[in-house]
Z-matrix of the N, CA and C atoms (Angstrom, degrees):
N
C 1 1.452
C 2 1.531 1 108.45
N 3 1.292 2 115.41 1 133.01
C 4 1.465 3 119.84 2 -179.57
C 5 1.527 4 108.58 3 -84.14
N 6 1.310 5 115.46 4 129.29
C 7 1.458 6 120.84 5 179.25
C 8 1.515 7 111.54 6 -90.20
N 9 1.319 8 115.82 7 177.46
C 10 1.462 9 120.69 8 -177.60
C 11 1.522 10 111.51 9 -68.34
N 12 1.328 11 118.17 10 -34.03
C 13 1.466 12 120.88 11 179.05
C 14 1.532 13 110.49 12 -64.61
N 15 1.319 14 116.93 13 -41.10
C 16 1.461 15 119.81 14 179.17
C 17 1.520 16 111.82 15 -65.12
N 18 1.317 17 115.98 16 -38.99
C 19 1.474 18 120.08 17 178.32
C 20 1.521 19 110.19 18 -63.88
N 21 1.327 20 117.75 19 -42.26
C 22 1.468 21 121.58 20 178.80
C 23 1.526 22 109.75 21 -62.76
N 24 1.314 23 117.64 22 -42.98
C 25 1.468 24 120.85 23 179.72
C 26 1.528 25 110.38 24 -63.22
N 27 1.323 26 117.25 25 -42.24
C 28 1.472 27 120.88 26 178.86
C 29 1.523 28 110.56 27 -63.80
N 30 1.333 29 117.46 28 -43.20
C 31 1.469 30 120.68 29 179.73
C 32 1.526 31 111.63 30 -64.58
N 33 1.332 32 117.20 31 -40.94
C 34 1.467 33 120.34 32 178.45
C 35 1.527 34 110.04 33 -65.64
N 36 1.325 35 117.32 34 -41.73
C 37 1.463 36 120.48 35 178.40
C 38 1.526 37 110.45 36 -62.83
N 39 1.336 38 117.25 37 -42.92
C 40 1.472 39 120.80 38 178.51
C 41 1.521 40 110.50 39 -62.93
N 42 1.316 41 117.29 40 -39.80
C 43 1.462 42 121.39 41 179.15
C 44 1.529 43 110.49 42 -64.18
N 45 1.325 44 116.54 43 -41.36
C 46 1.459 45 120.20 44 179.45
C 47 1.531 46 112.06 45 -69.86
N 48 1.318 47 116.83 46 -37.77
C 49 1.465 48 120.25 47 -177.18
C 50 1.526 49 111.56 48 -75.07
N 51 1.333 50 117.23 49 -48.33
C 52 1.461 51 120.59 50 -172.91
C 53 1.523 52 114.21 51 -97.33
N 54 1.302 53 118.22 52 -22.42
C 55 1.454 54 121.06 53 -178.48
C 56 1.515 55 111.56 54 85.48
N 57 1.330 56 116.90 55 159.93
C 58 1.471 57 120.41 56 -175.66
C 59 1.527 58 114.01 57 -68.22
N 60 1.323 59 117.92 58 -21.97
C 61 1.470 60 120.16 59 -178.42
C 62 1.520 61 112.49 60 -77.94
N 63 1.324 62 118.04 61 -29.11
C 64 1.468 63 122.10 62 -176.06
C 65 1.527 64 113.35 63 -87.93
N 66 1.317 65 118.69 64 -22.35
C 67 1.471 66 121.86 65 -174.96
C 68 1.535 67 111.82 66 -58.36
N 69 1.360 68 120.45 67 -50.09
C 70 1.479 69 118.68 68 179.16
C 71 1.526 70 112.74 69 -61.59
N 72 1.329 71 116.96 70 -36.77
C 73 1.465 72 120.84 71 179.03
C 74 1.532 73 110.48 72 -64.88
N 75 1.316 74 117.20 73 -42.49
C 76 1.464 75 121.29 74 178.26
C 77 1.523 76 111.30 75 -66.23
N 78 1.335 77 117.37 76 -38.75
C 79 1.466 78 121.11 77 178.87
C 80 1.527 79 110.48 78 -64.91
N 81 1.336 80 117.52 79 -41.93
C 82 1.465 81 120.88 80 177.26
C 83 1.519 82 111.09 81 -62.02
N 84 1.320 83 116.37 82 -44.37
C 85 1.463 84 120.46 83 -179.88
C 86 1.530 85 110.55 84 -63.82
N 87 1.331 86 117.31 85 -40.88
C 88 1.471 87 120.58 86 178.60
C 89 1.528 88 110.62 87 -65.76
N 90 1.317 89 117.99 88 -41.05
C 91 1.464 90 121.44 89 178.22
C 92 1.516 91 112.00 90 -64.29
N 93 1.323 92 116.50 91 -41.73
C 94 1.470 93 120.29 92 178.53
C 95 1.524 94 110.61 93 -65.30
N 96 1.324 95 116.71 94 -42.15
C 97 1.472 96 120.37 95 179.12
C 98 1.521 97 110.30 96 -63.08
N 99 1.328 98 117.19 97 -40.46
C 100 1.462 99 120.89 98 179.04
C 101 1.533 100 110.83 99 -64.74
N 102 1.325 101 117.09 100 -42.05
C 103 1.469 102 121.06 101 177.74
C 104 1.522 103 111.94 102 -63.52
N 105 1.331 104 116.63 103 -43.24
C 106 1.471 105 120.57 104 177.75
C 107 1.527 106 110.82 105 -63.47
N 108 1.328 107 116.33 106 -38.50
C 109 1.461 108 120.58 107 178.22
C 110 1.521 109 110.89 108 -62.64
N 111 1.330 110 117.20 109 -44.17
C 112 1.465 111 120.24 110 179.92
C 113 1.523 112 111.33 111 -64.37
N 114 1.329 113 117.69 112 -41.09
C 115 1.460 114 120.68 113 177.92
C 116 1.532 115 110.61 114 -61.86
N 117 1.315 116 116.16 115 -43.62
C 118 1.461 117 120.19 116 179.30
C 119 1.525 118 110.96 117 -65.16
N 120 1.321 119 116.71 118 -37.73
C 121 1.463 120 120.88 119 179.82
C 122 1.529 121 110.49 120 -65.32
N 123 1.312 122 117.36 121 -45.39
C 124 1.467 123 121.06 122 179.07
C 125 1.522 124 110.08 123 -63.26
N 126 1.326 125 116.04 124 -43.05
C 127 1.459 126 120.28 125 179.54
C 128 1.525 127 111.20 126 -62.00
N 129 1.317 128 116.30 127 -42.61
C 130 1.469 129 120.02 128 -179.69
C 131 1.521 130 111.00 129 -68.12
N 132 1.324 131 117.73 130 -39.29
C 133 1.457 132 120.55 131 -179.91
C 134 1.520 133 111.77 132 -64.67
N 135 1.289 134 116.49 133 -34.81
C 136 1.458 135 120.16 134 -178.29
C 137 1.526 136 112.45 135 -89.24
N 138 1.312 137 117.22 136 -7.49
C 139 1.457 138 120.42 137 179.77
C 140 1.507 139 112.87 138 71.41
N 141 1.307 140 117.40 139 29.72
C 142 1.460 141 121.31 140 -176.66
C 143 1.522 142 112.19 141 -108.15
N 144 1.312 143 117.62 142 21.79
C 145 1.453 144 119.33 143 -174.35
C 146 1.533 145 112.82 144 -64.11
N 147 1.322 146 117.78 145 -24.29
C 148 1.460 147 119.26 146 -179.54
C 149 1.527 148 112.83 147 -88.17
N 150 1.322 149 118.04 148 -3.42
C 151 1.461 150 121.12 149 177.05
C 152 1.519 151 109.53 150 -95.05
N 153 1.325 152 116.88 151 139.53
C 154 1.452 153 121.06 152 177.81
C 155 1.520 154 108.65 153 -91.81
N 156 1.335 155 115.98 154 103.01
C 157 1.466 156 121.04 155 -175.68
C 158 1.534 157 111.65 156 -77.14
N 159 1.330 158 118.56 157 -16.83
C 160 1.452 159 120.77 158 -176.33
C 161 1.523 160 112.54 159 -92.44
N 162 1.322 161 117.93 160 -12.44
C 163 1.462 162 121.08 161 -178.22
C 164 1.522 163 110.03 162 -73.00
N 165 1.322 164 117.55 163 141.25
C 166 1.460 165 118.94 164 177.15
C 167 1.524 166 110.68 165 -63.71
N 168 1.316 167 115.13 166 142.48
C 169 1.457 168 120.16 167 -177.86
C 170 1.519 169 108.58 168 -80.50
N 171 1.315 170 116.49 169 125.20
C 172 1.452 171 122.80 170 178.70
C 173 1.521 172 107.93 171 -85.13
N 174 1.299 173 117.33 172 126.49
C 175 1.467 174 121.15 173 -177.68
C 176 1.528 175 111.96 174 -74.88
N 177 1.346 176 117.53 175 -17.17
C 178 1.458 177 120.13 176 177.02
C 179 1.525 178 108.84 177 -69.08
N 180 1.302 179 116.20 178 141.62
C 181 1.453 180 120.02 179 178.17
C 182 1.517 181 108.70 180 -91.07
N 183 1.304 182 115.71 181 89.52
C 184 1.454 183 121.62 182 177.58
C 185 1.521 184 107.92 183 -96.07
N 186 1.324 185 117.75 184 161.73
C 187 1.472 186 118.76 185 178.56
C 188 1.521 187 112.61 186 -57.10
N 189 1.325 188 117.26 187 -37.78
C 190 1.457 189 119.66 188 179.52
C 191 1.530 190 111.23 189 -64.28
N 192 1.323 191 116.85 190 -44.76
C 193 1.465 192 120.53 191 179.85
C 194 1.526 193 110.09 192 -66.18
N 195 1.310 194 117.74 193 -37.32
C 196 1.456 195 121.29 194 178.31
C 197 1.522 196 110.67 195 -63.66
N 198 1.335 197 116.13 196 -40.77
C 199 1.468 198 120.03 197 177.23
C 200 1.521 199 111.17 198 -62.52
N 201 1.314 200 116.02 199 -42.14
C 202 1.464 201 120.46 200 179.05
C 203 1.517 202 110.06 201 -64.24
N 204 1.331 203 116.59 202 -45.97
C 205 1.470 204 120.37 203 179.53
C 206 1.525 205 110.97 204 -59.44
N 207 1.319 206 116.90 205 -42.62
C 208 1.459 207 121.32 206 -179.52
C 209 1.525 208 111.30 207 -65.31
N 210 1.326 209 115.74 208 -41.06
C 211 1.464 210 119.34 209 179.11
C 212 1.530 211 110.72 210 -65.25
N 213 1.320 212 117.05 211 -41.61
C 214 1.469 213 120.63 212 177.57
C 215 1.527 214 109.77 213 -61.21
N 216 1.321 215 117.32 214 -42.94
C 217 1.470 216 120.68 215 178.68
C 218 1.532 217 111.54 216 -62.53
N 219 1.335 218 116.62 217 -41.37
C 220 1.471 219 120.43 218 179.08
C 221 1.521 220 110.99 219 -63.65
N 222 1.327 221 116.45 220 -44.93
C 223 1.464 222 120.00 221 -179.11
C 224 1.526 223 110.45 222 -65.92
N 225 1.337 224 117.28 223 -42.10
C 226 1.467 225 120.72 224 179.29
C 227 1.520 226 110.49 225 -63.31
N 228 1.326 227 116.91 226 -42.35
C 229 1.466 228 120.35 227 179.32
C 230 1.525 229 110.59 228 -63.88
N 231 1.338 230 117.26 229 -40.16
C 232 1.461 231 119.56 230 179.55
C 233 1.527 232 111.69 231 -69.20
N 234 1.335 233 116.61 232 -21.75
C 235 1.472 234 120.79 233 177.29
C 236 1.525 235 111.54 234 -86.96
N 237 1.339 236 116.81 235 0.32
C 238 1.458 237 120.21 236 177.71
C 239 1.525 238 114.06 237 85.33
N 240 1.316 239 117.34 238 20.72
C 241 1.463 240 122.20 239 -179.88
C 242 1.521 241 108.27 240 -97.66
N 243 1.346 242 116.55 241 134.90
C 244 1.455 243 122.01 242 177.62
C 245 1.529 244 108.36 243 -69.38
N 246 1.329 245 117.87 244 119.19
C 247 1.456 246 122.19 245 -174.77
C 248 1.528 247 113.48 246 -98.76
N 249 1.309 248 117.56 247 -6.02
C 250 1.462 249 119.93 248 -176.69
C 251 1.524 250 110.81 249 -69.35
N 252 1.340 251 116.18 250 135.36
C 253 1.459 252 125.05 251 176.01
C 254 1.522 253 112.87 252 58.76
N 255 1.340 254 118.04 253 31.93
C 256 1.459 255 121.36 254 177.91
C 257 1.523 256 108.47 255 -123.37
N 258 1.340 257 115.39 256 141.41
C 259 1.460 258 119.97 257 177.47
C 260 1.526 259 109.50 258 -79.16
N 261 1.314 260 115.08 259 168.15
C 262 1.463 261 120.05 260 178.84
C 263 1.522 262 110.49 261 -61.41
N 264 1.323 263 117.08 262 -40.53
C 265 1.460 264 121.06 263 179.38
C 266 1.521 265 111.13 264 -62.23
N 267 1.335 266 116.46 265 -42.20
C 268 1.470 267 120.29 266 178.57
C 269 1.529 268 110.66 267 -64.29
N 270 1.327 269 116.62 268 -41.07
C 271 1.466 270 120.17 269 179.50
C 272 1.524 271 111.22 270 -65.07
N 273 1.329 272 116.77 271 -41.93
C 274 1.462 273 119.76 272 178.10
C 275 1.525 274 110.91 273 -62.03
N 276 1.336 275 116.38 274 -41.66
C 277 1.465 276 119.89 275 178.56
C 278 1.533 277 110.90 276 -64.00
N 279 1.330 278 117.01 277 -41.63
C 280 1.465 279 120.46 278 178.58
C 281 1.528 280 111.58 279 -65.01
N 282 1.338 281 116.90 280 -39.39
C 283 1.465 282 119.95 281 179.30
C 284 1.527 283 110.89 282 -67.63
N 285 1.333 284 116.39 283 -39.36
C 286 1.466 285 119.32 284 177.82
C 287 1.524 286 110.51 285 -64.65
N 288 1.326 287 116.39 286 -42.00
C 289 1.466 288 120.57 287 177.92
C 290 1.527 289 110.86 288 -62.78
N 291 1.320 290 116.53 289 -41.44
C 292 1.467 291 120.31 290 178.97
C 293 1.522 292 110.80 291 -64.12
N 294 1.324 293 116.68 292 -39.47
C 295 1.470 294 120.09 293 179.25
C 296 1.520 295 110.35 294 -66.61
N 297 1.331 296 116.76 295 -41.28
C 298 1.470 297 119.59 296 178.76
C 299 1.524 298 110.79 297 -65.57
N 300 1.322 299 117.51 298 -39.57
C 301 1.460 300 121.20 299 178.93
C 302 1.515 301 110.36 300 -63.65
N 303 1.335 302 116.96 301 -42.05
C 304 1.467 303 120.80 302 177.19
C 305 1.518 304 110.71 303 -63.90
N 306 1.352 305 117.61 304 -38.96
C 307 1.459 306 120.51 305 178.09
C 308 1.520 307 110.56 306 -63.40
N 309 1.327 308 117.21 307 -38.63
C 310 1.461 309 120.83 308 -178.75
C 311 1.525 310 110.69 309 -67.99
N 312 1.327 311 117.58 310 -31.42
C 313 1.467 312 120.52 311 178.81
C 314 1.517 313 111.15 312 -69.68
N 315 1.340 314 117.62 313 -29.18
C 316 1.457 315 121.76 314 -176.31
C 317 1.509 316 113.53 315 -86.11
N 318 1.342 317 117.96 316 -6.33
C 319 1.455 318 120.65 317 -179.67
C 320 1.522 319 107.94 318 -79.99
N 321 1.341 320 117.26 319 124.39
C 322 1.465 321 118.60 320 178.96
C 323 1.524 322 110.76 321 -69.33
N 324 1.308 323 115.95 322 139.97
C 325 1.459 324 121.04 323 179.88
C 326 1.526 325 108.94 324 -85.77
N 327 1.339 326 115.00 325 134.71
C 328 1.456 327 119.86 326 178.21
C 329 1.528 328 108.97 327 -102.70
N 330 1.282 329 114.55 328 145.96
C 331 1.473 330 118.30 329 -179.82
C 332 1.493 331 109.96 330 -125.37
């Protein structure tokens, strides 16, 4: 377990090595990398890596959109989520919530 003295020594060393101007930039980059890692982890856990979650949803029912909707329903059903009378967006939100809940269960509690 890292104590407070060790953290202070690490922070002072980082300040001396990188300087006060670079520390906020490095912290932003580390935070962004951590966020990207979590998004990738959730996507991999749900098996949705081939779906583009950032693309706007087209309301037209095209064969491609139908395939995506069907795949989302299959994945949600295999995860134990009730898929009846739910839209694709609702199912994606439920799957993301389920993945986050599972992640929270795996975090060891510190005392």
